[in-house]
C-alpha positions in Angstrom: -2.5 -14.6 17.5 -1.4 -11.5 19.4 0.5 -9.6 16.7 -0.4 -8.9 13.0 1.8 -7.2 10.5 0.3 -5.7 7.3 2.2 -4.5 4.2 0.1 -1.6 3.0 -0.4 0.8 0.2 -2.7 3.8 0.5 -6.4 3.9 0.0 -7.1 0.2 -0.4 -4.7 -0.8 2.4 -6.2 1.8 4.7 -9.7 0.6 4.1 -8.7 -2.9 4.7 -7.0 -1.9 8.0 -10.2 -0.3 9.2 -12.0 -3.6 8.7 -9.2 -5.6 10.3 -9.3 -3.4 13.4 -13.1 -3.6 13.5 -12.8 -7.4 13.3 -10.3 -7.6 16.1 -12.3 -5.3 18.3 -15.5 -7.4 17.8 -13.9 -10.8 18.0 -14.6 -11.7 14.4 -11.2 -13.0 13.4 -10.5 -16.7 14.0 -7.7 -17.3 16.4 -6.9 -13.6 16.8 -6.9 -12.1 20.3 -9.2 -9.1 20.9 -6.0 -7.4 22.3 -3.9 -8.2 19.2 -1.6 -5.4 18.1 -1.2 -4.4 14.5 1.9 -3.1 12.8 1.6 -1.5 9.4 4.6 -1.3 7.0 3.6 1.4 4.5 4.8 2.0 1.0 6.9 5.2 0.6 7.9 4.9 -3.0 4.9 7.1 -4.0 6.5 10.0 -2.0 7.4 13.2 -3.6 8.9 16.6 -2.9 6.4 19.4 -3.7 6.9 23.1 -3.1 9.9 22.2 -0.9 7.8 19.9 1.2 8.0 16.1 1.7 4.7 14.5 0.9 4.1 10.9 1.8 0.7 10.0 0.4 0.4 6.4 1.6 1.6 7.0 5.1 -0.8 9.9 5.4 -3.7 8.1 4.0 -3.3 5.3 6.5 -2.8 7.8 9.3 -5.7 10.0 8.4 -8.1 7.1 7.7 -7.4 5.2 11.0 -7.2 8.5 12.9 -10.6 9.7 11.7 -9.4 12.6 9.6 -9.7 11.3 6.1 -12.0 12.7 3.5 -14.1 9.5 3.2 -15.6 10.4 -0.2 -12.3 11.0 -1.9 -10.4 8.3 0.1 -7.4 10.6 0.5 -6.6 14.0 2.1 -8.3 15.7 5.0 -12.0 16.0 5.6 -13.5 19.6 5.6 -10.5 20.6 3.5 -10.0 24.1 2.0 -7.7 25.0 -0.8 -6.6 28.6 -0.4 -2.9 27.9 -0.5 -3.4 25.9 -3.7 -5.3 28.7 -5.3 -2.7 31.3 -4.4 0.1 29.1 -5.8 -1.8 28.8 -9.0 -2.3 32.6 -9.1 1.4 33.0 -8.9 1.8 30.5 -11.8 3.8 28.0 -9.6 3.9 24.5 -11.0 2.8 21.8 -10.7 -0.8 22.8 -10.6 -2.0 19.3 -11.2 -1.2 18.2 -7.6 -2.8 20.2 -4.9 -2.1 20.3 -1.2 -5.1 21.2 0.9 -4.7 23.8 3.7 -5.2 21.2 6.5 -3.0 18.6 4.8 -0.3 21.3 4.3 0.3 21.4 8.0 1.3 17.7 8.1 3.8 18.2 5.3 5.2 21.4 7.0 5.8 19.5 10.3 7.3 16.5 8.5 9.7 18.6 6.4 10.8 20.6 9.4 11.6 17.5 11.4 13.4 15.9 8.5 15.4 19.1 8.0 16.3 18.9 11.8 17.8 15.5 11.2 15.0 13.1 12.3 14.5 10.0 10.1 11.2 9.5 8.5 10.3 6.7 10.9 10.7 9.0 13.9 8.8 11.7 12.1 5.9 9.3 11.4 5.8 8.2 15.0 5.6 11.8 16.1 2.8 12.6 13.6 0.9 9.5 14.8 0.9 10.9 18.4 -1.7 13.3 17.2 -3.8 10.9 15.1 -3.7 7.8 17.4 -4.4 5.4 14.4 -4.5 2.4 16.7 -1.6 0.7 14.8 2.1 1.1 14.8 2.8 2.8 11.5 6.2 2.3 9.9 7.6 3.6 6.6 9.1 0.8 4.6 12.4 2.8 4.6 13.9 6.0 5.9 15.7 6.5 2.6 14.5 8.3 -0.4 12.8 6.0 -2.9 10.6 7.2 -5.7 8.6 5.4 -8.4 8.7 6.7 -11.9 6.7 5.4 -14.9 8.0 5.3 -18.5 5.4 6.3 -21.1 5.4 6.7 -24.8 6.4 10.2 -26.1 6.6 10.7 -29.9 8.5 14.0 -29.4 11.3 12.3 -27.5 14.3 10.9 -29.3 14.0 7.7 -27.5 10.3 7.5 -28.1 9.4 7.6 -24.5 9.8 9.7 -21.4 9.7 9.1 -17.7 7.3 10.8 -15.3 7.0 10.6 -11.5 4.4 8.1 -10.3 2.2 10.9 -9.0 2.2 12.7 -12.4 1.2 9.4 -14.0 -1.6 8.9 -11.5 -2.9 12.4 -10.8 -2.2 14.4 -14.0 -2.4 11.7 -16.6 -5.0 9.6 -14.5 -3.2 6.5 -15.6 -5.0 6.8 -18.9 -1.9 6.1 -21.1 -0.1 2.7 -21.1 2.8 2.3 -18.7 5.9 0.9 -20.6 7.9 0.3 -17.4 8.0 0.9 -13.7 11.3 2.4 -12.4 11.7 2.6 -8.7 14.7 4.9 -8.1 16.7 4.1 -5.0 14.9 0.8 -4.1 17.8 -1.5 -4.5 20.2 0.5 -2.3 17.7 1.5 0.5 17.6 -0.1 3.9 14.4 -1.2 5.7 13.3 1.3 8.4 13.9 0.4 12.0 11.4 -2.2 13.2 10.3 -3.3 9.7 12.1 -6.7 9.6 11.3 -7.4 13.2 7.7 -6.7 12.5 7.7 -9.4 9.9 9.8 -12.0 11.6 8.2 -11.4 15.0 4.5 -11.4 13.9 2.0 -14.2 14.5 0.4 -13.4 11.1 1.4 -11.3 8.1 -1.2 -9.9 5.7 -0.9 -8.5 2.2 -4.1 -6.5 1.7 -5.7 -5.8 -1.7 -3.2 -3.0 -2.5 -1.5 -2.6 -5.8 0.9 -5.6 -6.3 3.4 -3.6 -8.3 3.6 -0.1 -6.9 2.4 -0.5 -3.4 3.0 -4.0 -2.0 5.5 -4.7 -4.8 7.8 -1.8 -3.7 7.7 -2.9 -0.1 8.8 -6.4 -1.2 11.6 -4.8 -3.1 13.2 -3.2 0.0 16.4 -5.3 0.6 15.7 -7.8 3.4 11.9 -7.7 3.3 11.3 -10.6 1.0 13.9 -12.7 2.9 12.1 -11.9 6.2 8.8 -13.0 4.7 10.3 -16.2 3.6 11.9 -16.8 7.0 9.1 -15.8 9.3 7.4 -18.5 11.3 4.1 -16.6 10.8 1.7 -17.6 8.0 1.6 -15.0 5.2 -1.7 -14.5 3.5 -2.7 -12.1 0.7 -6.0 -10.8 -0.7 -6.5 -10.2 -4.4 -6.8 -6.7 -5.7 -8.2 -8.1 -8.9 -11.9 -8.8 -8.9 -13.6 -10.3 -11.9 -10.7 -9.6 -14.2 -9.8 -6.0 -13.3 -9.0 -3.7 -10.4 -11.8 -2.3 -8.2 -10.0 1.0 -7.8 -6.6 2.4 -8.7 -4.4 1.2 -11.5 -3.4 -2.4 -10.9 -4.4 -3.3 -14.4 -2.0 -0.9 -16.0 0.9 -1.8 -13.6 0.5 -5.5 -14.0 0.4 -5.1 -17.8 3.7 -3.1 -17.6 5.5 -6.0 -15.9 4.0 -8.7 -18.1 1.7 -10.3 -15.5 -1.8 -11.4 -16.6 -4.5 -9.2 -15.1 -6.3 -11.9 -13.1 -6.7 -12.9 -9.5 -4.9 -16.2 -10.0 -2.0 -14.7 -11.9 -1.4 -12.1 -9.1 -1.3 -14.9 -6.5 1.2 -16.8 -8.6 3.2 -13.6 -9.1 3.6 -13.3 -5.4 4.4 -17.0 -5.3 4.3 -19.7 -2.7 6.9 -19.8 0.1 7.5 -23.4 -1.0 8.8 -22.1 -4.3 12.2 -20.5 -5.0 11.3 -16.8 -4.4 7.6 -16.8 -3.2 6.3 -15.0 -0.2 2.8 -16.4 0.5 1.2 -19.3 2.2 -2.4 -18.4 1.3 -4.2 -16.3 -1.3 -7.9 -15.2 -1.1 -9.7 -14.4 -4.3 -13.2 -12.9 -4.9 -16.1 -15.2 -5.4 -16.4 -14.1 -9.0 -12.9 -15.6 -9.5 -13.7 -19.0 -7.9 -12.8 -20.7 -11.1 -9.1 -19.8 -10.5 -8.8 -21.4 -7.1 -7.7 -24.7 -8.4 -4.9 -23.1 -10.4 -3.6 -21.2 -7.4 -3.6 -24.3 -5.3 -1.6 -26.1 -8.0 1.0 -23.4 -7.5 1.4 -24.4 -3.9 -0.9 -21.9 -2.1 -3.9 -22.4 0.1 -6.7 -20.7 -1.7 -10.4 -20.0 -1.4 -13.0 -17.6 -2.8 -15.0 -15.1 -0.8 -16.6 -11.6 -1.3 -13.8 -9.1 -1.6 -15.6 -5.8 -2.0 -14.9 -3.5 1.0 -18.4 -2.0 1.1 -18.4 -1.5 4.9 -16.5 -2.4 8.0 -18.4 -5.7 8.5 -17.7 -6.8 4.9 -14.1 -5.9 5.2 -13.7 -7.7 8.6 -15.3 -10.8 6.9 -12.6 -10.6 4.2 -9.9 -10.5 6.8 -11.5 -13.4 8.6 -11.7 -15.5 5.4 -8.0 -14.8 4.7 -7.0 -15.8 8.2 -9.2 -18.9 7.9 -7.0 -20.1 5.0 -4.1 -20.7 7.4 -5.8 -21.6 10.7 
């Protein structure tokens, strides 16, 4: 295998990519060339406009993580960050105060917004930003079009009994602590895949779905018109790794998001939600679950997927590389 494509969210996807690249570099992935190239199609439905700036959390988390600039403790934003601009905006009473841009991170959003205003598409802007960071992968936004995820939550003061907030407000301000009634991805049905996205899927030797959120990370990428069809048509094996371990998510909000779309919160149910390519609308050939969920392997296999259990905690680069190797082993 000389080319691998990964459909990625932010923190979980970025950490998986670190381990994948580590495994490639050290020859630990079965059938994968040590010179294999990796293309990342990143979720952009978490994007938002803030203080007049275009912020792309998942693109930046992948770029910073693989480029060595991430704050490893937080898993997002820049290392050695300062917050002077955030403090000054708060002193002026400028909202929102619940989402802060660090001073170092601010530079990325300024450059991105200036380039977008000059007429460059997001894919070209991302390529330009990556020249600085050298992430070791080709990083593509899922679309150049504006797509934003909103979450419907209960609101007793609203005539309808609920209100809709931007995904980032649900995640950052509300900390996903209230139930999500529905996920609404504005612009998804009418957007177009960014240049190179479909070719990255159909031309790959292997496609991986890392343990990113199956609803608001990988799920939105799959919702881009043409992506699901490309996954079903590619000659490459398509393998996913469960974000659910022992009945819940390790990090993030997969539990809340799966509940909002009526999918059982279990490793087996998420695999069946993605579905086998032998079924009507499925996208996977294989599904890797954690060893704590080994009792669900048989049910996943009955749904037409190759399935096995292995440790799925990304505790370090070696452990994550071993996860990637186990996933690849399902289809080699």
